[in-house]
Structures are given as structure tokens and as C-alpha cells.
N, C-alpha and C positions, 0 to 999 in steps of 0.2 A: 203247544207248544213246547218242544222240550227244552229242558234249560241247559244252555249251552256250558261245557267245562268251567270257562273262563266265568261265569256269573255263580258258579258254585264254589270255585276257588276262593273270592273275594268273602262267599256269604260263610264261609268256614271260618276263613282269615277273623270275619268280624265276631264269629265264636269263640273265636280265642281269647279273645280280648276281655281280660282280668273286669270281673262283676257285671258283663254285658249279660242282663236279662232278658225278655218279652216286652217289659217297659218301656226300656231304655231304649232298645233297637227301635221301636215304633216311631218312638221320640226323636230317634236322629234320622229315620229312613221319612217321616214328614217334613225335615226343615234342608236336610238333601238328596241330593237325587237318587243316589243309588249307591249299593256299598263300595262298588269299583270307586267313588268320587269319596268314600270315606277313606280310602289307602292314598290317592292321589294328591288331595287337596293337601295344601302348605298348614305345618303347625298352629302358624297364627292364624290362618283363616279359620282353620277348626276352633282355636278355643271362642273368637268372634263370632262365631256361628254358635258356637254350642253354649256362652258365658262361661264356662270351667274353666276352672286349672288343673283340673286333675293331671297328672301325669302318664295318665295310659293316656293319652292324647299325642303324647309327643310322636315322634318321628322314629323316633329309639323303638320303643313298644311297639305300633302299626309293622312296621319293617318287621322285626320279631315276630308279629303275628302271621305276615305275610308268606314269610319262609316256612315256618313250621306247616302251614296249608298249603304250601307248594309241594314239601315231603309228601302230607297225608293223601295228598288228591293222588297223585304217583300210587299210592298202597291201595286208596279207592275204589282205582280203574283197574289194577290187577287183581282184586279181592272180589270186584263187582258187589262194593259196600252199595249199599244202595245211602242215602245222604237227605236227609225229609228237614225239610227248615219251613220255620215257622210262618212263614205266607203262604206255604205250600197248603192244594185242597187237600191232603193227605198225611198230613199234619196231625199227630193227635190233639183235636180241639179240646180235651179235655187241661190237658198241659196249658194252653191258653188261660183258662181259670188258677193257675198257680202262679202267686206274688213273685217265686224264685225260679221259675221251670225256665229251662234252658233253651234258647231260640236253635237247636237243629241237633236232632237226631242220627246217629250211623246205625244203619240196620243191615242186616243179612235174614232172608228169612221174608213171604209173602203174606204176613198177617195183618190182617182191617184193625188195624191198633183204632178205629173208631168205628169198633162194633155194637151193637144194642146193648149189652151186658157187660162189663167188665168189671171183673171182681180180683183182685189180691192179697192173696194169700200170705200172711207170716206168721214165725216162733221161732223158737227156738231149736238150736244148731243140734241140741241133744235131746230129740223127739222120741219120746216114750211110745209104748204101744199100743197105747190112749189115742194119742196124740197120730200118732199115722193114722191108726182106723178111721178114727172121726174126720180125720181129712179127706181121705179115698170116699169114704160113704157121703162127705159133703159134694165132694166132683161128681161121684156118680150120680145122686140124685138131683143136682142142679145141674147135669147133662141130658137130663131125661124131661126135667120141668121147661128149662129152657132151650129146648133142641135147638142147634144151630144159630143159636143165636147170643152164646157167651162166649169168655177169652179169660183165661185166668192169668193172672200175673203174679211173679213172684223175682228171686233174688239168686237162683242157679244155686244156692249155697248150699251146704249139707243141714240134713236134719227136715225141718214143716218144708222150705223152702221145696227142696230136690221133693219132697214125697207130694206136694201139690204140683210139681210138674211131671211125675210118674203116672198120677192118678189122671190127670187131663190127657196124658199119651194112652194112657190102659184105653179110657172112654171118650177117643177119640172129639176131644178137645183144642182146641187151639189154645196155645198156652206160648208166655213170651218171658223170657229171662230177660232181668236188667244186670248189667255188668257194671261193678267197682271200677272195671280195667277196660283198656280200648280190646277191637276186636279182631287185631293183632295174636290173642292170646283166649284158653277158656281159663276160668278161675272159680273152684279150684279145678287141675287136671281132671282130676277124676270123673270128673263130671263132661267129658268132652264127647261121649257118645249119644250121652243126654242130649244135648245143644242140637246135636246131629240129625237127632233124632225126631226133637223140637221144630226144628227148618224143615224136614224130610216132609211132616204133618204138618203144614198150613202154619206152623207157629213162628216165632223170630227170636230172634237175640237182638238187643238194643244197647247203646250206651252214648253215652253226651261226652266221655273220655275218646282222646287217639288214639295210635296205634304206638305215638313217641311220649304218652306221660306213663310214669313209676306207679305201679300198685303202693296207694298209702294207705293207712289207718283209717284215715278220714276219710278218702274211697267211698266207704260203704256205710256210711250215715250218712253221706250225701247221696249217694246211689239211691235211698231206702226213698229220697222225695220224691224219685220218678217213679217208683214203684206205688207210692201213694196219690202221687198226680196223674199217673193213668186210668183209676181206676174211680169206677161210681160209687165203693166202697171196698173196706179192707177189714178181714177178718184174722184177727187174733188165737192160734188154736194153742199156743202153747207158750208158754213164758216164762222164765224167771223174776225175781222181783228186781230186776233191772237184766238192758238187755238191748236192743235193734229194733226187735220187735216192735216194746211200749215207744221208739221215737219213730218209727213209723206208722204209727196210731196217733202219736201226738201230732205226725204233720197232718195227717191225713185231717183229724179233726180240725188243722187251721184252716184246711181250704174249704171246707166245709162239707166234706164227706160223711158217709155214715160210719162209721168204727162199731162192728162185732167180739166180742171173746166166747171164748168157748170157757163153762165153766168146771172146775174140777175140784176133787177132794180138797180141804185147806191145808191135811199134810200133806198135801205131793210140790214138790220144790219146784217143778213149772209149770203150774199150775197157779201159781204167787202171784204171778202179774195179770193175769188174765183176770182172776177174783177181785182183785184188787180195780183194775179199771172197771167190771161192774158196780163193785160196793160205790165207787167213786162217780160215778157215774158218769163216766169218759167214755164209755163202750156198753151196747143193747146185749146181753146174753141171748145165745144159742144155742137148740141142742139138735136143729137139724137143719136139711135146707130149707123146707116150708118155713119155718122159721124167719130167715133170712130173704127171703122173698116176698114171706107179707109183709115183715116191715119196709123193706124198700116199694112197694107196691107194685109192684108186678105183675104183668101178666102169664099163668104161665101154664100149662099142661098137667092135670092132675095125676101121681106117681098109683097105679095102683095098689100096688103090697105095703103104699108110705099112707092110702087111706082104707087101707085093710087095719094097718098097723098102729095107728093114730085112734080108730073107735075104740081100740081094748081097754085104753088105759082110765076112759070114761066107766069102764063097767066092773072096774079092780072093788073087791068087799074093800072094809076099813083094814082088816089085818091083813089081805095083799097089800095094799094102801103101804101100811107100817112095812112089811118086807124091804118095798119096793124104795121105801124115805129112807130107812138103814142101809143097804146096802149104795145107795146113792152118796150116803155122805163117809160110810167108811171101807168102802171098796169091798173085794169076796171073802168071804165070813165062811166056816164051817160052821157046819150043820152046831154043834155044841154051843158055840158062842152067840149064832141068832137065835137059839132057842131061851139062850141066856138074855138075852137082848131084846127078847117080844115076850119073857116071860111066859111062854107057853110048854106044854109038854110035846116032847118030840115027834110023839105018833100024831097030836094036833097039829104040830107044824108041818108033817113032811106032807099033810095031804095041799094045805096051801102051796107048799113049795113045786108039787108036780102039778094043779093047777095053772100056776104062772109058767111052770116049764113049757106046759101045752100051749097058753095063749100065745107063746113066743116073748115072754117081759124076763123072762133069766137063763139063764144058760146054768146047765149042772157039769161042773166041774172035777178030775179027778181028786181025791180024797175027801170024800164029803164037802167039798167045797160050792158055793154059790154068787154068781155075781151079776150083773144085770146085764143084758145083750148091748 
């Protein structure tokens, strides 16, 4: 049965009460017949029922929440925003397992927030080529391994977030952008076209903020809890030693969700956070989509080219493996520097490099430089 607008109004108003979470809302509805009753009964009666002296139960607070909800309902109706309430069948079930999750979400788009596999991808706003390339390949491979059963979640921000969304769009994977503001705007504005494409391609833009809420710095950290809670696991692609992605990782861990991090060179600024997560056993290291799928124990389709690639590495000679280890640790190298580190004459090193290039393990760069693929 369709929910009436009057019911939506009172649900929105209840969600607007400060500190209202799933656990508290459920307790209230166990002793009060409906959301409407919460706003209709007297302050004295409400305090008696709940046994609480909190000022948020006061008439002024409840009336203010109701006024804001009335204004928001007009916006929701005009913009055709979907309101998901925690008792609705299509409310994201994973959110119900997060203690501080909101009781209501505003959404635009038809994405199934209860899809079989939901992965959040987060990271620095100053994404490097390494991070962007990894993110693209991760989503591409996951889309093949978990065909038709995958949703990618991120925060629509610069850097890793938008890389994840755009990769999902490229590989026809539904993606969800969680905003730190109401759905009356897209933040940052430069990503409006991306947001439109997300909705058009079966994804969604979601928020627990109303169109009347101002954007504050704290919104972004609060938004991260939804990114973490919507997902089965969180992948940190790149992060400096401090940053919002690390906050999201910590929140995900607090929800008993799996956390993964992409290792990088110890000298790289935007791998320091990931390397620290791995070193402190706060995240499992992943180097490819298969690592993630195996760790999550998900059934998947095997990617033929991935299977071929995985067969190569066990066949490396000791000399070839040493080249790989040096390039992994130090990044791309000039052949003279590589020869010095290997303690090999260039003619002998050249034969090893040709073999590795033929196997697709390394890439030959301009200026006699070599890197891992």
C-alpha cells in the first residue's frame, strides 16, 4: 500500500529530531502508536511515556521539526525525490546494522540499495595516476567477476570518489553518490553532469540532509558513516597519513565491515595512510579485484585474462622476481640504476627485461625506463 504524504511528513519530522537514530526511533514506536502521535501528544505525556527529561521532547522542538518537514515535503514533491524510511521494505538493510545510521534517506534514482554486493571505494581528493589506474581496473574486473550483482558507493568528491563513480559508469555498474548536503544541489558543482549520468544509468544520489540544511565541514565526516554503512566492505585506494578516507575506514571497521587498502611505495605521500592501515592490521592489503572477492568469500566468474595473468607470476625466475621486487619498492627505474641495484651487467639484465615485457609483467617507458604494469 502506498504511503500517504501525511505519513511521510511525520516521518520526515521525526528524522529531523536531533539525535534520532534507528534504535531510538524503534523504541519510541514500540510505545507510541505512530509518528504522528509523537507530534500530537502533550509534552507532559511524552515525558511520562519515555521517562526522559530531554529538551528535544519539548513542544517547541517538535513544532520546529514539523515546520521544517512541511517545507521539505514541498521540495520532495516538486523534485520527485524518493523518501526511504527505516521501516520501508526497500530501505537499505545494511544501514539497520549501524548504530548511528539515519532513520530516513532522500534519494534520486532507482538503484537497488540492497544489491547482493555493495562496495564503497574511497580515498584522497588528490588522486595520483597510480590510484586512478588501480581504481579503474578494480571496478572493471569486479564488474566482470560479479556481473549484474554489484553496486559501487562513494562520496561524489574530487579525486578517488569521482574516479570510482566514473569507472562504474564506464563499465555499466550502478553507482551511488552519498552527498554531504541536501538534494537541492550537487556538491561540488563540477560533478553535476556526473550526478546526472549516475541517475540515468541506474544509480542514485542519496543524502540524509534536507534541502534546508547548510553545508558545514562536519557534514562530510558525518556523510562518511553512510558510505561505510551502505556497503559490505570499504576499499581505501589512496590516502595521506590523515584524511576523510581513513575516517571512513575506521567507521566501517566499527560496523564490523571488512576494510581493504591498496599498498603503495613507502615514499609516496598518498600511500602513507593505506600502508599504515595495513601495517596496523586495520585493513587487508589488496592488489587486484580477485584479492577482494576471495577475502569476502564471494562466488564469482573467472576473468580469462586475469587467470592468464595470475599464471605468470609463479613461473618467474629468481632474477625476474628480483626485478619485480625492485620496481614494486622503488617505482619506475632507468636501466642503469636497475643494473646497479641488480648487480648485473646491462646485457644480461636486458634479456631479463625483454622476457618480463613479453610476459606482460613490466612496461617499457621512454628514456630506457621500466615500470610494473
